[in-house]
Each structure stands twice: as structure tokens, then as C-alpha cells.
N, C-alpha and C positions, 0 to 999 in steps of 0.2 A: 851569879846567874844574871843574864840580861832578860828583861821582859819588855817587849815592844808591843804596846797595846793601843787600843783606840782612845784611851784617855791620857796616855803618857808613856814615857820611856823610863824604866826603873832598873837599877842594879839592886840585887838582893844578896847580902852576905851575912855570915855569922862572924862577927868581930869578937875579940876576947871577952868583952863585957857581956856579950849576948849569951855566951856559953853558960855563965852562972845564973842568968835570969830567964833562960829559955825564950829568948827573943831573937829577932832578926833585925838587921839594919837595912833600911831601904834608902837608896840614894837616887837623885835626879839632878839634871842640869838646870831644870826650871822648878822653882818652888811651887808653881801652879800645878805641876804634874802630881806632886805629893798631896797637895790640897784636894785635887780632883779624886785621887785614890781614896783619901779619907772620906770625902763626901759621898762617893758612889759605892764603895765596897769595904772600906776598912776604917770604921768610925773610931776604933781603938788605937789608931796610929798616933804615936806620941808627938811631942812638940818638934816642929821643923826647925833645924838649926843650919847655919851655913858653915862649911868647913873653914876653920880659921887659917889654914895654910893656903889652899888654892882659891878661896873666895868665890868659886863658881860651882861648887857641888853642895847641894842641899841634902840633909840626912834627917831621918826620923826612925825611931824604933817601934816595934810592935811585937806582941806575943806571936811566937812561931805558929801555933795552931790557928790563930786568927788570920795570919798571912795566908796560910794554906787554904783556909775556908774562903777568904776573899778571892783568891785565884780560882778556886773551884766555882764560886758564884759567877765570876767573870766569864768563865768558859760555858757554864750552864746558860748564861744569858745571851749567848751568841745568836744573832738573828740577821746576819748579813752574809751575802755571797761574795762580796768584793771588799776585802779589808781596806785597801787604799781608798776606794770610793767612800767607805764609811768614815775613815779618818778625815777625808776632805769635808764631808758633811758635818762631822763633829768638831773638827779643829781647824778647818780651812785648808786651802790648796797648798799653801807654803809648807805646812807640816806634812801633808800627804806626799808632796814632791820629795821632801827629805827622806821620808820612809821608803819611797821608791828608790832613791839613791842608795840607801842602805841595802835594799834588796839586790840591787845590781852588784854591789860590792860582794855580797854574800854568794852571788853566783860563781865567784872565783873558787869557792870550795870544791866545785866539781873539777875544775882544772887541777888544783893542788892535789886532790884526792886521787885523780887518775894517774898522776905522775909519782905518787908515793906508794909505799907498801901499806895496803889497807889493814892487814892484820896488825902491823906495828902501830898504826894510827889508833885502831880501836883499843888495843891493850894499853896504850899510853893514856887514853882519856876516859875510857869506860870504868865506872866504879860500880860495885854491886849495890843494889837498892836495899835499903833497910837499916 
């Protein structure tokens, strides 16, 4: 799962080691994003390490329930009407402009979805909750 937030961009996965310890692995391209997540919402986030293979991905692990609570707290704390403007205020115009670029790329989902079979698309990606 990708989370694009006002404090950073994160990948959230359950790696094999996470299954045994009920944790999730959070990744980011910038170590500062994980540090901000720890400071603002997830104090139990583990040690940040750099991926030994690609050297540009930072990872840390945290308790699954703590990650869920951190994300809930982030949503509960929303107090802005314009996400991009808030990112610009919190992290600067460069980061806000990059987020806007991502948004424009994601606009292509509309084009792709309108040219494909929606039922097939939904059954292929939708998974039951629980």
C-alpha cells in the first residue's frame, strides 16, 4: 500500500518476517519521512535501515496495530481543505509540486478504466475485508 501524506510518502507491506511478529514494514525514499512519521504519529517505529541492495529505500518495522492507530490518528487530525497547499506549507513547494505531478499521473486511471472492463478490473484487485 502506498500512503501519500502531508509528512511523507510511505510504502506499507507485510514481509515474511512481519507475519511471525505481527508487524508491518514501512518504507520511504527519504529517511526524513520515516523520522517524521515516528515523531508525529508512530513513536514505536523501529530502527530505520537502508536497503542493502538498492541503497535508496529506507525501511523500519512497527507493530501492525500501532501502524493502524497512527494512520487513524493522522486522518482524525485532518484540518485542511487543500492537501497540496498544506504540503507546500509543511514541506515546501518542491514537495508539493511533486505531489501534484503524482496526482496528474493518477488521473490516467480514469482513461484506463474507461477503456477496460470495470467488472474484470474490480474482481482482479478487490479483496474482501477482514
